Structure formats: structure tokens, C-alpha cells
C-alpha positions in Angstrom: -0.3 0.1 -0.1 2.8 2.6 -0.8 1.7 5.9 -0.4 -2.1 5.1 -1.1 -5.2 3.8 1.1 -6.0 0.1 0.1 -9.5 -1.3 0.2 -9.4 -1.0 4.0 -12.3 -3.6 4.3 -9.8 -6.7 3.4 -7.0 -5.3 5.9 -6.2 -6.9 9.3 -6.6 -4.5 12.5 -2.9 -4.4 12.4 -2.6 -3.6 8.5 -5.3 -0.7 9.2 -3.0 0.4 12.0 0.2 0.8 9.8 -1.7 2.6 7.0 -3.2 4.8 9.6 0.2 5.3 11.2 1.9 5.9 7.8 -0.8 8.7 6.9 -0.5 10.3 10.4 3.4 10.4 10.0 3.3 11.9 6.7 0.9 14.7 7.8 3.5 15.8 10.6 0.8 16.1 13.4 -2.3 17.2 11.5 -4.2 14.4 11.7 -3.5 11.1 14.4 -4.3 7.5 13.9 -7.3 8.2 16.0 -8.7 10.7 13.6 -8.4 8.5 10.7 -9.7 5.5 12.4 -12.6 7.6 13.2 -13.4 9.3 9.9 -13.0 5.9 7.7 -13.8 3.2 9.9 -16.3 4.3 12.5 -18.5 7.0 10.4 -22.0 5.6 11.4 -22.6 5.5 7.9 -22.6 1.3 7.6 -25.6 -0.3 6.6 -27.3 -2.3 9.5 -27.4 -5.9 8.8 -31.0 -6.1 10.5 -32.0 -3.5 8.0 -31.7 -5.9 5.1 -33.9 -9.0 5.5 -34.6 -12.0 3.2 -33.5 -15.6 2.3 -30.0 -14.3 1.3 -29.9 -11.2 3.8 -25.7 -11.6 3.9 -25.5 -11.9 0.2 -27.7 -8.7 -0.3 -25.7 -6.8 2.5 -22.5 -7.8 0.3 -23.9 -6.2 -2.3 -25.0 -3.0 -1.1 -21.4 -2.6 0.6 -19.7 -3.7 -2.5 -21.6 -1.1 -4.8 -21.4 1.8 -1.9 -17.6 1.2 -1.7 -17.3 1.9 -5.3 -19.3 4.8 -5.3 -17.3 5.9 -2.3 -14.2 5.5 -4.1 -15.6 7.5 -7.1 -15.6 4.7 -9.2 -19.1 4.9 -10.3 -21.8 7.7 -9.8 -24.8 7.6 -7.8 -27.3 6.5 -10.4 -25.0 3.6 -11.5 -24.7 2.6 -7.8 -28.4 2.2 -7.2 -29.0 0.5 -10.5 -26.2 -2.1 -9.9 -27.5 -2.8 -6.4 -31.0 -3.4 -8.0 -30.2 -5.6 -10.4 -27.9 -7.6 -8.4 -30.1 -8.2 -5.6 -32.9 -9.2 -8.2 -30.4 -11.8 -9.5 -29.7 -12.9 -6.1 -33.3 -13.4 -5.3 -33.7 -15.2 -8.4 -31.1 -17.7 -7.4 -32.4 -18.6 -4.0 -36.1 -19.0 -5.2 
């Protein structure tokens, strides 16, 4: 992850700390590891599992998280994000029926 922020979801807690430490060090005291953790990981903007129900709730939740992550990384616009969520969830529903 040299000089860049990797997809944090796939990092262990130790790796997240390494990434945040490197960024905090590079900021020369302008941000701390705690600041970064709170702003990237503890935003309160996650999807609560209890909000998504159905026969494949875990899969629906994963789909939403995948597509919202792509939106947050500016890889797609909001209309594309919503469209992809709908089509992928509809496909998942068909597969469990």
C-alpha cells in the first residue's frame, strides 16, 4: 500500500493501523491514527444487517457494501450504484428461489 489507501475492508486491524500510522506520520501532526480511524472506519454510515432481510440477507448486505464502496471511491456515480444494487439483488433473489 505504498503511499495510497488500499481497500480497508480487506485489511487486518494491524494492517489498518500500519496504513493509518503511515498517513498520520506523513501529515506531520495534522491528523492522528485515531482521527483517521474515526473518519474512515467508525463513521456510523454503515448498513445495519438488521435493515436487510430475506432469504439471502448476507448476500444482499455484501452487494450493497460492494456497490456503495465503489461509489465512495468515485468509481461510479450514484445512479449507477443504485442500478447495480437493484440488478444484483434481483439476480440474488432469483438464485435463491
